[in-house]
C-alpha positions in Angstrom: 65.1 -21.8 -19.8 61.9 -22.6 -21.9 58.2 -23.0 -20.6 56.3 -26.1 -21.4 52.9 -26.4 -23.0 51.1 -26.9 -20.2 52.6 -23.8 -18.4 51.6 -21.6 -21.1 48.4 -22.9 -21.0 47.9 -22.4 -17.7 49.0 -18.5 -17.8 46.8 -18.2 -20.6 44.0 -19.6 -18.5 45.0 -16.8 -16.1 44.8 -14.1 -18.2 41.2 -15.2 -20.1 39.9 -15.2 -15.9 41.2 -11.6 -15.1 40.1 -10.4 -18.5 36.7 -11.8 -17.7 36.9 -10.1 -14.3 37.6 -6.2 -15.8 34.8 -7.0 -17.8 32.7 -7.8 -15.3 33.9 -5.4 -13.4 33.9 -3.1 -16.0 29.7 -3.6 -16.7 29.2 -2.9 -12.7 31.0 0.0 -12.9 28.6 1.5 -16.3 25.7 0.3 -14.2 26.6 2.5 -11.1 27.5 5.5 -13.1 24.0 4.8 -14.9 21.9 4.6 -11.8 23.5 8.2 -11.1 21.6 9.7 -13.8 19.2 6.7 -14.3 15.7 7.2 -14.8 14.8 7.3 -11.3 16.8 10.2 -10.5 16.3 12.1 -13.9 12.8 11.4 -13.0 12.8 13.2 -9.4 14.7 16.1 -11.0 12.0 16.4 -13.6 9.5 16.8 -11.2 11.7 19.3 -9.0 11.8 21.0 -12.1 7.9 21.0 -12.9 7.6 22.3 -9.5 9.3 25.0 -9.9 8.9 26.2 -13.3 5.1 25.6 -12.2 5.3 28.1 -9.0 7.4 30.6 -10.7 4.3 30.9 -13.5 1.3 30.3 -11.4 3.3 34.1 -9.2 3.9 35.8 -12.9 0.4 35.5 -13.6 -0.6 36.3 -10.4 0.8 39.0 -10.6 0.0 40.2 -13.6 -3.6 39.4 -13.4 -5.2 39.5 -9.7 -2.0 42.2 -8.0 -2.7 40.3 -5.2 0.6 40.1 -3.9 2.7 43.9 -3.7 4.5 44.8 -7.0 7.4 42.5 -7.6 7.0 40.1 -4.4 6.2 37.6 -7.3 9.5 38.3 -9.2 11.2 38.5 -5.9 9.7 34.8 -5.2 10.5 33.9 -8.7 13.9 34.9 -8.6 14.6 33.0 -4.6 13.1 29.9 -6.2 15.5 30.1 -8.8 18.2 30.6 -6.9 17.7 27.3 -5.2 17.1 25.1 -8.3 20.3 26.6 -9.2 22.1 25.0 -5.7 20.0 21.9 -6.2 21.9 21.9 -9.0 25.4 22.4 -8.1 24.5 20.0 -4.7 23.5 17.0 -7.5 26.6 18.2 -9.8 28.8 17.6 -6.5 27.8 14.4 -5.0 28.1 13.2 -9.2 31.7 14.4 -9.3 32.6 12.9 -6.2 31.4 9.7 -7.1 33.3 9.6 -10.6 36.3 10.8 -8.5 35.9 7.7 -6.2 35.8 5.4 -9.2 38.9 6.8 -11.0 40.5 6.8 -7.9 39.9 3.2 -7.4 40.6 2.0 -11.5 44.0 4.4 -10.7 45.0 1.7 -7.7 43.8 -1.2 -9.7 46.1 0.0 -12.3 49.3 0.5 -9.9 48.5 -3.0 -8.8 48.8 -4.6 -12.0 52.0 -2.3 -13.4 53.3 -3.5 -10.4 52.6 -7.4 -10.7 54.0 -6.8 -14.7 57.5 -5.1 -13.0 57.7 -9.0 -10.9 57.0 -10.9 -14.0 59.5 -8.9 -15.6 62.0 -9.5 -13.0 61.0 -13.2 -12.8 61.6 -13.4 -16.4 64.9 -11.9 -16.3 66.3 -14.0 -13.5 64.7 -17.0 -15.4 67.0 -16.2 -18.4 
């Protein structure tokens, strides 16, 4: 049983629509992933970095010049600030990894669904032959 030209044309149009939809979804995913590491997030991160760096430099400078804090207190506070920054970085990376996992899980689901559809089509073609 051969396909008519009209059926081939419909099939081709369906495939083109699916490709367009796939490309649209791909661009949406790129935009979402870009928002995670985008300008607003990195700007906030840069502000936090400058605040921490400013506090650490201020504490070291005050320790050296004025001695208004007991010895090594500024060093201990600086180590605490660096530790807090590391915890913030770990938390940020965890959120990013969770989102990427979610995206990859969704892609895997769609690939499995497409595989099942291809198998159905193959069975239908085998029955037609």
